[in-house]
C-alpha positions in Angstrom: 40.4 -33.1 20.9 39.3 -31.1 17.8 35.9 -32.6 17.6 35.2 -31.7 21.2 36.4 -28.2 20.6 34.0 -27.9 17.9 31.1 -29.2 19.7 32.2 -26.8 22.7 32.2 -23.7 20.4 28.8 -24.6 18.7 27.2 -24.5 22.1 28.7 -21.3 23.3 27.4 -19.6 20.1 23.8 -20.7 20.6 23.2 -20.2 24.4 19.9 -18.6 24.8 19.3 -16.2 27.7 15.6 -15.5 28.5 14.4 -12.0 28.4 14.7 -9.7 31.5 18.2 -10.8 32.3 20.8 -8.1 32.1 23.5 -8.3 29.6 26.8 -6.7 28.9 26.2 -4.8 25.3 29.3 -4.0 23.3 30.0 -3.0 19.8 31.9 -5.8 18.2 34.3 -5.3 15.3 33.0 -7.0 12.1 35.4 -8.4 9.7 34.2 -9.3 6.3 36.8 -11.1 4.3 39.4 -9.6 6.6 38.1 -6.0 6.1 36.7 -4.1 9.1 33.2 -2.6 9.0 31.0 -0.9 11.4 27.6 -2.4 12.3 26.2 0.8 13.8 24.1 0.3 17.1 22.4 -2.7 16.0 24.4 -5.4 17.5 24.5 -7.0 21.1 27.0 -9.7 22.4 25.9 -11.9 25.1 27.4 -15.1 26.4 29.6 -15.6 23.3 26.7 -15.1 20.8 26.4 -12.1 18.7 22.8 -10.8 18.1 21.7 -8.2 15.5 18.6 -6.1 15.6 15.7 -6.2 13.1 14.7 -3.0 11.8 11.4 -1.0 12.6 9.5 -2.7 9.8 10.2 -6.2 11.2 12.9 -7.1 8.6 16.1 -8.6 9.3 19.3 -6.5 9.0 20.9 -8.4 6.2 24.6 -9.1 5.3 26.1 -8.4 2.0 29.2 -6.9 0.4 27.8 -3.4 -0.3 28.1 -0.8 2.6 27.2 2.7 2.8 29.9 5.5 2.5 30.7 5.1 6.2 31.2 1.3 5.9 28.2 0.4 7.8 26.7 -2.9 7.1 23.1 -2.0 6.1 21.6 -5.2 4.8 21.7 -9.0 5.3 20.8 -10.9 2.0 21.5 -13.5 -0.4 19.9 -14.7 -3.7 19.3 -18.3 -2.2 17.6 -17.3 1.0 14.6 -15.5 2.2 14.7 -14.4 5.9 11.6 -13.1 7.6 11.3 -12.1 11.2 8.1 -12.4 13.5 8.3 -9.8 16.0 5.4 -11.1 18.0 7.0 -14.7 18.7 10.5 -13.2 18.4 11.5 -16.0 15.9 13.0 -16.1 12.6 12.1 -18.1 9.6 14.8 -18.8 6.8 13.6 -20.2 3.5 15.3 -21.6 0.5 14.6 -19.6 -2.6 13.6 -22.2 -5.2 12.4 -21.8 -8.6 8.8 -22.9 -7.8 8.5 -22.8 -3.9 10.3 -21.6 -0.7 11.1 -24.4 1.7 11.6 -23.5 5.2 14.8 -24.8 6.4 14.9 -23.0 9.9 11.3 -22.9 11.3 12.3 -21.1 14.6 15.2 -19.2 16.0 15.7 -18.0 19.7 15.9 -14.6 20.1 17.3 -12.3 22.9 15.8 -9.2 24.5 17.9 -6.5 25.7 17.0 -2.9 26.7 13.2 -3.7 25.4 14.6 -4.7 22.0 14.6 -8.1 20.6 17.7 -9.2 18.7 18.2 -12.5 16.7 21.9 -14.4 16.4 24.0 -13.3 13.5 25.8 -16.6 13.6 22.6 -18.5 12.7 21.8 -16.4 9.8 25.3 -16.6 8.5 25.3 -20.4 8.7 21.8 -20.7 7.2 23.3 -18.7 4.1 26.4 -20.7 3.9 28.6 -17.8 5.2 31.4 -18.9 7.5 31.4 -16.9 10.8 33.9 -17.0 13.6 34.2 -15.0 17.1 37.1 -13.7 19.0 35.9 -13.2 22.6 39.0 -11.3 23.7 38.8 -8.9 20.9 35.1 -8.8 20.7 35.4 -9.4 16.8 33.3 -11.2 14.6 35.1 -12.6 11.4 32.8 -13.4 8.5 34.1 -15.1 5.5 31.9 -14.8 2.4 32.5 -17.3 -0.5 34.4 -15.9 -3.4 31.8 -17.2 -5.9 28.3 -16.1 -6.4 25.5 -18.6 -5.7 22.3 -19.0 -7.6 19.1 -21.0 -6.7 19.4 -24.1 -4.8 17.4 -27.0 -6.3 15.5 -29.6 -4.2 18.7 -31.5 -3.9 20.5 -28.6 -2.3 22.6 -28.1 -5.3 23.2 -24.6 -7.0 25.0 -23.2 -9.9 27.6 -20.8 -8.9 30.0 -18.5 -10.7 33.4 -17.2 -10.1 35.4 -15.0 -12.3 32.9 -15.6 -15.3 33.2 -19.3 -15.1 30.4 -21.6 -13.7 30.5 -24.5 -11.3 28.3 -26.3 -8.9 28.1 -26.1 -4.9 26.1 -27.9 -2.4 24.1 -26.4 0.6 27.3 -26.5 2.8 29.2 -24.4 0.2 31.4 -27.2 -1.1 32.4 -27.0 -4.7 31.3 -30.3 -6.2 32.1 -29.2 -9.8 35.1 -26.8 -10.4 34.5 -23.3 -11.9 35.8 -23.9 -15.4 32.7 -24.0 -17.5 31.1 -21.2 -19.8 27.7 -21.9 -18.6 25.6 -24.4 -16.5 21.8 -24.8 -16.7 19.6 -26.3 -14.0 16.9 -28.5 -15.6 13.7 -29.0 -14.0 14.9 -32.2 -13.0 17.2 -31.8 -9.7 19.4 -34.8 -10.6 20.6 -33.1 -13.8 22.5 -30.2 -15.1 23.7 -29.1 -18.5 27.3 -27.8 -18.8 28.6 -25.8 -21.7 32.3 -25.4 -22.6 33.9 -24.1 -25.9 30.3 -23.9 -27.3 29.8 -27.8 -26.6 27.2 -29.4 -24.3 27.2 -32.3 -21.8 25.2 -33.6 -18.9 26.4 -33.6 -15.2 24.7 -35.3 -12.2 23.9 -33.5 -8.9 26.9 -35.2 -7.4 29.1 -33.4 -10.1 29.6 -36.7 -12.1 29.6 -36.5 -15.9 26.9 -38.6 -17.5 27.9 -37.6 -20.9 30.9 -36.1 -22.7 31.0 -32.5 -23.5 30.4 -33.1 -27.4 27.0 -32.2 -28.1 25.6 -28.9 -30.1 22.5 -29.1 -27.8 20.8 -31.2 -25.1 17.0 -30.9 -24.6 15.5 -32.4 -21.5 11.8 -33.7 -22.0 11.5 -36.3 -19.3 13.8 -38.6 -17.2 13.7 -41.1 -20.2 13.9 -38.6 -22.8 16.8 -36.4 -23.2 17.7 -35.3 -26.8 21.0 -35.2 -27.9 22.3 -33.2 -31.0 25.5 -33.6 -32.4 26.1 -31.9 -35.7 23.0 -33.1 -38.1 22.5 -36.2 -36.0 20.1 -36.6 -33.0 19.8 -39.3 -30.4 18.4 -39.9 -26.9 19.6 -40.7 -23.6 18.1 -41.1 -20.1 18.6 -39.3 -17.0 21.6 -41.6 -16.0 23.2 -40.8 -19.3 22.4 -44.0 -20.8 22.1 -43.9 -24.7 18.6 -45.0 -25.5 18.6 -44.1 -29.2 22.2 -43.7 -30.9 23.2 -40.3 -32.0 23.1 -41.1 -35.7 19.5 -40.3 -36.9 18.1 -37.2 -38.8 15.4 -36.9 -36.4 14.0 -39.2 -33.6 10.9 -39.3 -31.2 10.8 -41.7 -28.2 7.5 -43.1 -27.2 8.4 -45.1 -24.2 8.6 -49.0 -23.7 11.8 -49.1 -25.5 10.1 -48.0 -28.8 11.4 -45.0 -30.8 10.4 -43.4 -34.2 13.5 -42.4 -36.2 14.1 -40.7 -39.4 16.8 -41.6 -41.9 16.5 -39.3 -44.9 12.9 -38.7 -45.9 11.7 -42.0 -44.3 10.6 -42.9 -40.8 11.1 -46.3 -39.1 10.4 -48.0 -35.9 13.3 -48.8 -33.6 13.4 -51.4 -31.0 15.8 -49.6 -28.5 16.3 -52.8 -26.4 17.5 -54.9 -29.4 18.5 -52.1 -31.8 16.4 -53.7 -34.7 15.2 -51.3 -37.0 11.9 -52.0 -38.7 11.9 -52.8 -42.5 8.8 -51.0 -43.1 9.1 -47.3 -44.0 6.8 -44.3 -43.8 6.4 -40.7 -44.8 5.2 -39.7 -41.4 4.5 -41.5 -38.0 3.0 -40.0 -34.8 2.6 -41.7 -31.4 -1.1 -42.5 -30.3 -1.4 -41.1 -26.8 -4.4 -43.0 -25.9 -3.0 -46.4 -27.2 -4.6 -49.0 -29.4 -6.6 -52.1 -28.8 -5.1 -55.4 -29.9 -6.7 -58.7 -28.8 -8.4 -56.6 -25.8 -5.2 -55.2 -24.7 -4.2 -51.5 -24.9 -0.7 -51.3 -26.2 1.4 -48.4 -28.0 0.3 -47.4 -31.4 1.1 -45.1 -34.2 -0.5 -42.9 -36.9 1.2 -43.5 -40.0 1.4 -42.1 -43.6 2.5 -43.8 -46.6 2.1 -42.9 -50.1 -0.3 -40.3 -49.2 -2.7 -42.6 -47.1 -3.2 -42.6 -43.5 -3.8 -45.7 -41.1 -2.4 -47.1 -37.8 0.1 -49.6 -36.7 0.9 -51.1 -33.2 4.5 -51.1 -31.7 5.3 -54.2 -33.5 4.6 -52.7 -36.9 1.3 -54.7 -37.4 -1.5 -52.9 -39.2 -4.1 -52.1 -37.0 -6.2 -49.6 -39.1 -5.6 -50.0 -42.9 -3.4 -47.6 -44.4 -6.0 -46.4 -47.1 -7.6 -43.0 -45.8 -7.2 -39.5 -47.1 -7.2 -38.3 -43.6 -7.4 -39.8 -40.1 -8.3 -37.6 -37.1 -6.8 -38.1 -33.6 -8.5 -40.5 -31.3 -10.7 -39.1 -28.7 -10.7 -40.3 -25.0 -13.0 -43.2 -25.9 -10.7 -44.4 -28.9 -12.8 -42.9 -31.7 -11.5 -41.1 -34.7 -13.0 -39.5 -37.9 -11.7 -40.9 -41.3 -12.2 -39.8 -44.9 -12.0 -42.5 -47.6 -12.9 -41.5 -51.3 -14.0 -38.0 -50.0 -16.7 -39.4 -47.6 -16.5 -39.1 -43.7 -16.8 -42.0 -41.3 -15.6 -43.1 -37.6 -13.4 -46.1 -36.6 -12.2 -47.1 -33.2 -8.6 -47.6 -32.1 -8.9 -51.4 -32.6 -9.6 -51.0 -36.4 -13.5 -51.4 -36.2 -15.7 -49.2 -38.4 -18.3 -47.6 -36.2 -19.8 -45.3 -38.7 -19.1 -46.3 -42.5 -17.6 -43.7 -44.7 -20.8 -42.5 -46.5 -21.3 -38.8 -45.2 -20.2 -35.6 -46.7 -19.3 -34.3 -43.2 -19.6 -35.6 -39.6 -18.6 -34.0 -36.3 -16.9 -35.9 -33.5 -18.9 -37.8 -30.8 -17.4 -36.0 -27.9 -18.9 -37.2 -24.5 -22.3 -38.1 -26.2 -23.4 -41.3 -28.2 -24.7 -39.0 -31.1 -22.8 -37.1 -33.8 -24.2 -34.4 -36.2 -23.6 -35.5 -39.8 -24.3 -34.2 -43.3 -25.7 -35.9 -46.4 -25.7 -33.5 -49.4 -27.3 -30.4 -48.5 -29.2 -32.0 -45.5 -28.2 -32.4 -41.8 -29.1 -35.1 -39.3 -27.4 -37.2 -36.7 -26.3 -40.7 -36.0 -25.7 -42.9 -33.0 -22.5 -44.8 -32.2 -23.9 -48.0 -33.6 -24.5 -46.2 -37.0 -28.3 -45.9 -36.8 -30.0 -42.6 -37.5 -30.6 -40.6 -34.4 -32.1 -37.3 -36.0 -33.4 -37.6 -39.7 -31.6 -35.9 -42.4 -34.2 -33.1 -43.0 -32.4 -29.9 -41.8 -30.9 -27.2 -43.4 -28.3 -27.0 -40.7 -27.5 -28.4 -37.3 -25.0 -27.2 -34.9 -22.7 -29.7 -33.2 -23.9 -30.8 -29.8 -20.8 -30.0 -28.3 -21.4 -32.2 -25.3 -24.7 -30.4 -24.7 -27.9 -32.5 -24.3 -29.6 -30.1 -26.9 -28.6 -28.3 -30.2 -29.8 -25.7 -32.6 -31.5 -26.8 -35.8 -32.3 -24.6 -38.8 -35.2 -25.6 -41.1 -37.5 -23.5 -43.3 -35.8 -20.3 -42.4 -36.4 -21.0 -38.7 -34.4 -21.9 -35.8 -35.3 -24.1 -33.1 -33.8 -26.2 -30.2 -33.9 -30.0 -30.4 -32.6 -32.9 -28.2 -30.3 -35.9 -29.3 -33.3 -37.8 -30.5 -34.6 -35.0 -32.7 -37.6 -34.0 -30.3 -38.4 -30.3 -30.0 -37.5 -28.7 -26.5 -39.8 -25.7 -27.1 -42.4 -25.0 -29.6 -41.2 -21.4 -30.0 -39.2 -20.9 -33.0 -36.7 -18.0 -33.7 -35.3 -16.1 -36.5 -31.7 -16.6 -35.3 -30.1 -18.6 -32.4 -26.1 -18.7 -32.0 -24.6 -21.9 -30.4 -24.9 -22.6 -26.9 -22.0 -21.4 -24.6 -22.0 -21.8 -20.9 -25.6 -23.1 -21.2 -27.0 -20.1 -22.8 -27.3 -18.9 -26.4 -28.0 -15.5 -28.0 -31.4 -15.6 -29.9 -33.6 -13.2 -32.0 -37.4 -13.5 -32.0 -39.2 -9.9 -31.6 -35.7 -8.7 -30.7 -32.5 -9.9 -29.1 -32.3 -11.9 -25.8 -30.8 -15.1 -24.3 -32.2 -18.7 -24.1 -31.1 -21.6 -21.9 -30.9 -25.4 -22.7 -34.4 -25.7 -21.7 -35.6 -23.0 -24.1 -36.4 -20.7 -21.6 -35.8 -17.0 -22.2 -33.5 -15.9 -19.3 -33.4 -12.5 -20.9 -36.4 -11.7 -23.0 -36.0 -11.5 -26.8 -37.2 -8.0 -27.2 -34.2 -6.0 -27.5 -33.2 -3.9 -30.8 -29.4 -4.5 -30.5 -26.7 -6.5 -28.7 -23.0 -6.2 -27.9 -21.6 -9.2 -26.3 -19.4 -8.6 -23.4 -17.5 -11.2 -21.2 -18.6 -14.4 -19.9 -20.5 -12.6 -17.1 -22.1 -9.8 -18.9 -23.8 -8.6 -22.2 -25.1 -5.1 -23.4 -28.6 -5.1 -24.8 -30.5 -2.0 -26.2 -34.1 -1.0 -25.9 -36.1 2.2 -26.5 -32.7 3.7 -27.6 -30.7 3.1 -24.4 -28.2 0.4 -23.4 -28.1 -1.7 -20.3 -25.7 -4.3 -18.9 -27.1 -7.8 -18.2 -25.9 -10.8 -16.3 -26.0 -14.4 -17.7 -28.9 -15.1 -15.2 -31.1 -12.4 -16.9 -30.5 -9.5 -14.3 -30.4 -5.9 -15.4 -27.3 -4.8 -13.4 -27.3 -1.2 -14.4 -30.7 -0.2 -15.8 -31.1 1.3 -19.4 -29.0 4.3 -18.8 -26.3 4.3 -21.6 -26.6 6.3 -24.8 -23.8 4.3 -26.4 -21.9 1.1 -25.3 -18.7 -0.5 -26.8 -17.4 -4.2 -26.8 -15.5 -5.3 -23.7 -11.5 -5.1 -24.2 -9.4 -6.4 -21.3 -12.5 -6.2 -19.1 -13.5 -2.7 -19.6 -16.2 -1.1 -22.1 -16.4 2.5 -23.1 -20.0 3.8 -22.5 -21.7 7.0 -22.6 -24.5 8.9 -20.5 -26.2 12.3 -20.9 -24.7 14.5 -18.2 -25.9 18.1 -17.9 -27.3 17.9 -21.4 -24.0 16.6 -22.9 -23.0 13.1 -24.0 -20.1 12.0 -21.7 -18.0 8.9 -21.9 -16.4 6.7 -19.3 -15.5 3.1 -18.7 -17.3 0.3 -16.7 -16.3 -3.3 -15.9 -18.3 -6.3 -16.6 -20.1 -6.0 -13.2 -21.3 -2.6 -14.3 -18.9 -0.6 -11.9 -17.7 2.7 -13.2 -13.8 2.3 -13.3 -13.0 5.7 -15.3 -15.5 8.5 -14.8 -17.8 10.0 -17.3 -15.6 13.1 -18.3 -14.8 12.6 -22.1 -16.5 13.6 -25.2 -15.5 10.3 -27.0 -13.6 7.2 -25.9 -12.2 4.2 -27.8 -11.8 0.6 -26.5 -8.6 -0.3 -24.6 -5.7 -1.9 -26.4 -2.5 -2.9 -24.7 -3.5 -1.1 -21.4 -4.2 2.3 -23.3 -7.2 4.0 -24.9 -7.8 7.1 -26.9 -10.2 9.7 -25.4 -11.1 13.3 -26.2 -11.9 16.3 -24.2 -13.2 19.6 -26.0 -12.3 18.1 -29.4 -8.6 17.4 -28.3 -7.2 13.9 -28.2 -5.4 12.2 -25.3 -4.6 8.8 -24.2 -5.5 7.3 -20.8 -4.5 4.1 -18.9 -7.0 1.6 -17.1 -7.1 3.8 -14.0 -8.0 6.9 -16.1 -4.4 8.6 -15.7 -3.5 10.8 -18.5 -0.6 8.9 -20.5 -0.5 11.5 -23.4 -1.8 15.0 -22.7 -4.9 16.4 -24.6 -2.7 18.4 -27.1 -3.7 16.8 -30.3 -6.6 17.1 -32.9 -6.2 13.8 -34.3 -4.5 10.1 -33.8 -3.6 7.3 -35.9 -2.2 4.7 -33.5 0.0 1.7 -34.3 -0.2 -0.1 -31.1 2.0 -3.0 -32.1 4.9 -0.7 -32.8 4.3 1.6 -29.6 4.0 4.8 -31.9 1.1 7.2 -32.8 0.7 9.3 -35.7 -0.7 12.6 -34.2 -2.0 15.9 -35.7 -1.3 19.2 -33.8 -3.3 22.4 -33.7 -2.0 23.3 -37.1 -3.5 20.1 -38.4 0.0 19.0 -39.3 0.9 15.5 -38.6 4.0 14.1 -36.6 5.0 10.9 -35.0 5.1 10.5 -31.2 5.8 7.5 -28.8 3.4 6.3 -26.2 5.6 8.2 -23.8 4.9 11.4 -25.8 8.3 11.8 -27.3 8.3 13.3 -30.7 9.9 10.9 -33.2 9.2 12.8 -36.4 8.4 16.5 -36.8 4.8 17.8 -37.2 5.3 18.7 -41.0 3.1 16.2 -42.8 -0.4 16.3 -44.3 -1.0 12.8 -43.0 0.9 9.7 -41.5 -0.8 6.3 -42.4 -0.7 3.4 -40.0 2.5 1.3 -39.9 2.9 -2.2 -41.6 6.0 -4.1 -41.3 7.8 -1.4 -39.5 7.0 1.4 -42.1 4.4 3.9 -42.5 3.5 6.0 -45.6 3.6 9.8 -45.3 1.9 12.6 -47.2 3.4 15.9 -47.8 2.4 18.5 -50.4 0.7 16.0 -52.5 3.5 13.5 -52.5 4.2 10.2 -50.8 7.2 9.0 -48.7 8.0 6.5 -46.1 9.2 6.7 -42.3 10.3 4.0 -40.1 9.2 3.4 -36.3 12.0 5.7 -35.2 10.7 8.7 -37.3 13.4 8.6 -39.7 12.7 9.3 -43.4 13.7 6.3 -45.6 12.0 7.5 -48.6 11.5 11.0 -49.5 8.1 12.5 -50.2 8.5 12.6 -54.1 6.1 9.7 -55.3 2.5 10.1 -56.7 1.2 7.3 -54.7 2.2 5.2 -51.6 2.3 2.0 -53.6 5.1 3.7 -55.7 7.0 4.8 -52.6 6.8 1.3 -51.1 8.1 -0.4 -54.3 11.2 1.9 -54.2 11.5 0.7 -50.6 11.5 -3.0 -51.7 14.0 -2.1 -54.5 
């Protein structure tokens, strides 16, 4: 009988009446936790369903405990749900507010039209937000029961951390408490199956069903992956998995789990390999040990391997402790994706693979990594050349310097005070030589012949090398100077602005300070890396932006602006010495006296000093009447102005 009654009530509450049918509108009484509230004119009752009206912006009237001074419920919200209304279709979307995404849980809700206004059902909203609602048809009253606890974000399993009277527990999406409110804190890991609970300054792990996976006995728990959760107890460390199963006993000074039931553990100053399945600790000890992420080759198989250091020498072992690369090298690089690594033996460079095979014997004074190419630049004595992966010479050792190929098919060579471009076999790409060429970036390189310009990998001058100066900008722009004027170029060689600027500065946060002659006077403004004017040319000087602010001047008075050109600090000062990292500026007023202000233009230290130096470690030297003192970033004097040098003042600060 009770089940039938519940079904009957649920059907009543969700009866949908098409638009155009007249309905009896009335003002229901709204009770929240048994307290009566007024819901203004935004409510309609029809066929046992209570509807509320979205506001003019199309947003839902949302319910929460706070009301205005007349007791009117004015919002309907929850930290765990996002409610949106589509006025065109008359539907409501309700989404879970997750850490990473909103998942729609109710794609559409039938609305009700009355007096040319579209209403949506209050019951559906309450139920979607885990708020219990009941309706008394005789008294036209709606009874809303809001949980006594505050709910946080629901995870993908529909579990949320909740709090009640400063204690924490877990609830599911139906509002059922699955872990009681008796813990000091609960953290929701990235894994929805796991929570960290804290009680009396100790940690433990709980599943999404509220089942304890570990006791609350640990100083800290660190989630790395489902099979790697670090447990700290006192000075000991161990590892468990997402089910709480102990993988590495909590008794070691340090641990690192590499998978396949093999862990690296530390006892005292020595590292060992531990077979987690058998609990057997290897007898061989190492000073340092690190997992090889690419694996190592053993009998044509790729298995777990480790870089190891013993008695100051490096080598590699497999997961059984067998030596794969002899532990004899002064240095051993990480293996690249093709299983190759540089080594140093007796001060000479070579290359080995992850199976222990020597690719390039250790006979070079330096060697670059191969990268994705089959050739690597190397050095013998003072000369540079290149070698192939089979150890043969690709480029003779006759150059004064060779840049690394860095996966490019060509590189820059320097010989007899000239720069040229050569390929991986040493052949010249172009007959032209340059006085200077930088390394290639994004397929182009800055070069200097008769002047500055840019060349591509084929040796073509994408920007002719005839310019007298250069100021490199961003990845899509560069300033070049010719005949006393600056222009902004794109990487394809297009002059996007023309030679119109008197001065051009380095780009900072996508903006550069540039100047033009306007009405016979030099005026500064700011352009972006496409040449668009962002801040107009109205300043007599301008510095580059830092932390979103830039120092500019008008009529010999200094001020500070933001990215949009808004004045942050007015033009009331004759000098600035900013300390951006501390959010303060030493400034000089019209009397040429220095004080300290904040970037909000609040005076921190009075304008009574002859000079205030830049801040270091939270302190700045001050000069007053020929004597030095020290202030802090709040402008408070910590050392009086009574010392002959700033060094003497700081020595007394340290004392």
